[in-house]
C-alpha positions as CSV (number, residue, x, y, z in Angstrom):
1,M,0.0,0.0,0.0
2,N,1.4,3.4,-1.0
3,T,0.5,6.5,1.0
4,Y,1.9,10.0,0.6
5,L,1.5,13.2,2.6
6,G,1.7,16.7,1.3
7,N,1.6,20.0,3.2
8,L,-0.5,22.6,1.3
9,G,0.0,25.4,3.9
10,S,-2.5,27.3,6.0
11,G,-3.3,24.3,8.1
12,Q,-4.1,22.1,5.1
13,Q,-2.7,18.7,4.3
14,V,-3.4,16.1,1.6
15,Y,-3.0,12.3,1.9
16,V,-2.9,10.2,-1.2
17,E,-3.2,6.5,-1.0
18,N,-3.3,3.7,-3.6
19,Q,-5.3,0.6,-2.7
20,G,-5.3,-1.8,-5.6
21,T,-7.1,0.1,-8.4
22,Q,-8.5,2.8,-6.1
23,T,-6.8,6.1,-5.3
24,I,-8.0,7.7,-2.1
25,V,-7.4,11.4,-1.7
26,T,-8.1,13.0,1.8
27,L,-7.9,16.7,2.6
28,F,-7.3,17.7,6.2
29,S,-7.9,21.3,7.4
30,S,-7.1,22.3,10.9
31,S,-7.2,25.5,12.9
32,P,-7.2,26.1,16.6
33,G,-10.2,24.3,18.1
34,Q,-11.5,22.6,15.0
35,Q,-10.5,20.1,12.3
36,Q,-12.3,19.0,9.1
37,S,-11.5,16.3,6.6
38,Q,-13.0,15.2,3.3
39,S,-12.1,12.1,1.3
40,N,-12.8,10.9,-2.2
41,S,-12.0,7.7,-4.0
42,F,-11.1,7.5,-7.7
43,Q,-10.9,4.4,-9.9
44,T,-7.4,5.0,-11.4
45,G,-5.7,1.6,-11.5
46,S,-2.3,0.8,-9.9
47,W,0.3,3.6,-9.9
48,V,3.4,3.3,-12.0
49,K,5.1,6.3,-10.3
50,P,4.5,8.1,-7.0
51,P,1.9,10.9,-7.2
52,A,3.1,14.5,-7.8
53,L,1.6,17.7,-6.4
54,F,1.7,21.1,-8.1
55,R,0.6,24.6,-7.0
56,T,-0.7,26.6,-10.0
57,A,-2.4,30.0,-10.4
58,S,-5.8,28.2,-10.4
59,G,-5.1,26.0,-7.3
60,V,-3.4,22.8,-6.4
61,I,-3.2,19.9,-8.9
62,L,-2.5,16.3,-8.0
63,Q,-1.1,14.1,-10.8
64,I,-1.5,10.3,-10.6
65,Q,0.4,8.2,-13.2
66,T,-1.0,4.7,-13.8
67,Q,-0.7,2.0,-16.5
68,A,-4.0,3.4,-18.0
69,G,-2.6,7.0,-18.2
70,N,-2.4,10.2,-16.2
71,Y,-5.1,11.4,-13.9
72,F,-5.3,15.0,-12.6
73,V,-7.3,16.1,-9.5
74,R,-7.9,19.7,-8.6
75,L,-7.7,20.3,-4.8
76,Q,-9.6,23.3,-3.3
77,T,-10.6,24.3,0.1
78,N,-14.2,23.4,-0.5
79,G,-13.5,20.1,-2.3
80,M,-11.8,18.2,-5.1
81,S,-12.6,17.3,-8.7
82,T,-11.1,15.3,-11.5
83,L,-10.0,17.2,-14.6
84,N,-10.9,16.0,-18.0
85,E,-8.0,17.8,-19.7
86,T,-4.3,17.9,-18.9
87,P,-3.6,21.2,-17.1
88,S,-0.7,23.4,-17.9
89,L,2.0,22.7,-15.3
90,S,4.9,24.6,-17.0
91,N,4.9,27.5,-14.4
92,A,3.7,25.3,-11.5
93,E,5.5,25.0,-8.2
94,N,6.2,21.4,-7.2
95,I,4.9,20.6,-3.7
96,P,7.0,17.8,-2.1
97,L,5.1,14.6,-1.1
98,Q,6.5,12.4,1.6
99,Q,5.9,8.7,1.8
100,T,4.2,7.7,5.1
101,E,2.9,4.5,6.7
102,K,-0.8,5.3,6.9
103,I,-3.3,8.1,6.9
104,P,-3.8,9.3,10.5
105,T,-7.3,9.5,11.7
106,S,-6.7,12.8,13.4
107,T,-3.9,15.3,13.6
108,M,-5.2,16.9,16.8
109,P,-5.1,15.4,20.2
110,S,-8.4,14.0,21.3
111,M,-10.4,16.1,23.9
112,P,-11.5,14.6,27.2
113,P,-15.3,14.0,27.4
114,M,-17.4,16.8,28.8
115,Q,-18.4,16.5,32.4
116,P,-22.1,16.7,33.4
117,I,-23.2,20.2,34.4
118,E,-24.2,20.6,38.1
119,P,-28.0,21.1,38.5
120,M,-28.9,24.7,39.3
121,K,-30.2,25.6,42.7
122,P,-33.8,26.9,42.8
123,M,-34.1,30.6,42.8
124,E,-35.0,32.3,46.1
125,P,-38.2,34.3,46.2
126,M,-37.7,38.0,45.7
127,K,-37.7,40.1,48.8
128,P,-40.3,42.9,48.9
129,M,-38.9,46.1,47.5
130,E,-38.3,49.1,49.7
131,P,-40.4,52.1,48.9
132,M,-38.7,54.4,46.3
133,R,-38.5,58.1,47.0
134,M,-37.7,61.1,44.8
135,G,-38.3,64.5,46.3
136,D,-41.9,64.5,47.6
137,M,-42.8,61.4,45.5
138,E,-42.9,57.9,47.0
139,M,-43.6,54.7,45.2
140,Q,-44.2,51.3,46.7
141,M,-44.6,48.0,44.7
142,S,-45.9,45.4,47.1
143,P,-48.4,44.2,48.1
144,T,-50.2,46.8,45.9
145,M,-48.7,49.5,43.8
146,Q,-49.0,52.8,45.5
147,M,-47.8,56.2,44.5
148,R,-47.9,59.4,46.7
149,M,-47.0,62.8,45.6
150,G,-47.7,65.7,47.9
151,N,-51.3,65.3,48.9
152,M,-52.2,63.0,45.9
153,E,-52.3,59.2,46.2
154,L,-52.9,56.5,43.7
155,K,-53.4,52.8,44.5
156,M,-53.6,49.9,42.1
157,P,-54.8,46.4,43.1
158,P,-52.3,43.5,43.0
159,M,-51.6,42.1,39.5
160,G,-54.1,39.5,38.4
161,T,-57.0,40.8,40.5
162,Q,-60.0,42.5,38.9
163,T,-61.7,45.4,40.6
164,P,-65.1,46.3,39.1
165,A,-65.4,49.9,38.0
166,K,-68.2,51.7,39.9
167,G,-68.9,54.4,37.5
168,G,-65.7,56.3,36.9
169,F,-62.9,54.9,34.8
170,C,-61.8,51.6,33.3
171,T,-59.0,50.0,35.3
172,Q,-57.4,48.8,32.1
173,C,-57.2,51.9,29.9
174,G,-58.6,54.8,32.0
175,N,-61.6,55.4,29.7
176,Q,-64.7,57.0,31.5
177,V,-67.4,54.3,32.2
178,S,-70.8,54.3,33.9
179,E,-72.0,51.9,36.6
180,Q,-74.3,50.1,34.1
181,D,-71.3,49.2,31.7
182,K,-70.2,45.6,31.8
183,F,-67.3,46.2,29.4
184,C,-65.2,49.2,28.5
185,A,-66.3,50.7,25.2
186,R,-62.7,51.6,24.3
187,C,-60.6,48.5,25.1
188,G,-63.3,45.8,25.8
189,H,-62.0,45.2,29.4
190,Q,-64.5,43.3,31.6
191,L,-65.6,45.8,34.2
192,R,-67.6,43.4,36.5
């Protein structure tokens, strides 16, 4: 079994392997914290010479020489494809390939498994808020919302309770209502 490794730069490597009549090309890309690989198999026949790797203006070209002829594979970041025509390699840079024992399954050390997350403690109930004061205005939120400013006072019932309007104003939108109204004419709020 013949296996070759080529360093394409920028964290990319290519592995080329001949298994009988199949040529397997694997691209590895790695950067801090992540690794990707993609592999394709091509029916080429047995090699008669070691593969050759070239950097051209249009990308990296892998040349595979077999008894049936030459095969060319274009290697790109997003994949690889076989070429139907012989590319021009006259100005191409030769990228050295080194023979290796086998294709490694990973070039990064494996990470230890994640540990289970500790369950969260239940939240403690909120403590009642202290009254807020600004000048002669005071506001208190619990148990009912109350506001005082000078000699004026406003109280609202606790959230979720309904207080029927007794001729006056809708508790939802402030529209003027009469004692006979069951619903507010403006917002439709149920008055009693």
